[in-house]
C-alpha positions in Angstrom: 68.3 84.4 115.6 71.2 84.1 118.1 74.2 86.3 117.5 77.3 84.5 116.3 80.8 85.2 117.8 83.8 85.3 115.5 87.4 86.4 116.1 89.4 88.6 113.7 93.0 89.6 113.9 93.9 93.2 113.2 97.5 94.4 113.7 98.4 91.3 115.5 95.7 91.5 118.0 92.6 89.3 118.2 89.2 90.9 118.5 85.9 89.1 119.3 83.0 90.3 117.2 79.4 89.4 117.4 77.5 89.2 114.1 73.8 88.7 113.6 74.1 86.2 110.8 76.7 84.1 109.0 76.6 86.2 105.8 78.2 89.1 107.7 81.3 87.1 108.4 82.8 87.3 105.0 82.5 91.1 105.0 84.0 91.4 108.4 86.9 89.1 107.5 87.5 90.9 104.2 87.5 94.3 106.0 90.0 93.0 108.6 92.3 91.7 105.7 92.2 95.1 104.0 93.1 96.8 107.3 96.0 94.4 107.8 97.2 95.0 104.2 97.1 98.7 104.7 98.8 98.5 108.0 101.7 96.6 106.4 101.9 99.2 103.6 102.1 102.1 106.0 104.6 100.4 108.3 106.9 99.7 105.3 106.5 103.1 103.7 106.7 105.4 106.8 108.9 105.4 109.8 106.1 104.9 112.3 107.0 103.4 115.7 103.5 103.3 117.2 100.8 101.0 116.0 98.2 103.6 117.1 99.6 106.0 114.6 99.4 103.5 111.8 95.8 102.5 112.8 94.9 106.2 112.8 96.3 106.6 109.3 94.3 103.5 108.2 91.1 104.9 109.8 91.6 108.2 108.0 92.1 106.6 104.6 89.0 104.4 104.9 86.9 107.2 106.3 88.1 109.6 103.6 87.3 107.0 100.9 83.7 106.7 102.2 83.3 110.5 102.4 84.6 111.0 98.8 82.1 108.3 97.6 79.3 110.0 99.5 80.2 113.3 97.9 80.2 111.8 94.4 76.8 110.1 95.1 75.4 113.4 96.3 76.6 115.2 93.3 75.2 112.6 91.0 71.9 112.8 92.9 71.8 116.6 92.5 72.5 116.3 88.8 69.8 113.7 88.3 67.3 115.8 90.3 68.1 118.8 88.1 67.6 116.7 84.9 64.3 115.3 86.2 63.1 118.9 86.9 64.1 120.0 83.4 62.3 117.0 81.9 59.3 117.7 84.0 59.2 121.3 82.8 59.5 120.2 79.2 56.6 117.8 79.7 54.5 120.5 81.3 55.1 122.8 78.3 54.4 120.0 75.9 51.1 119.0 77.6 49.7 122.5 77.8 
């Protein structure tokens, strides 16, 4: 399948993006919209003169959200693994 080319606007600048299928377009456009919303929030809340600083703050917020979710998932996986091991030990005792 041929790559599709779309354009998104982030911080008032247009960026061409190639996507492999049309179903990716909605996700890209929603992400750009979230970035623009966050840019506006930071620009109105903080005295920031440089767009680069605001974009860096946005990047940090999105990256930290992903890292926090990854940590929660890892903690959940560890807890589940421990519970599975406990159940397995109980089954072994029961079956002996």
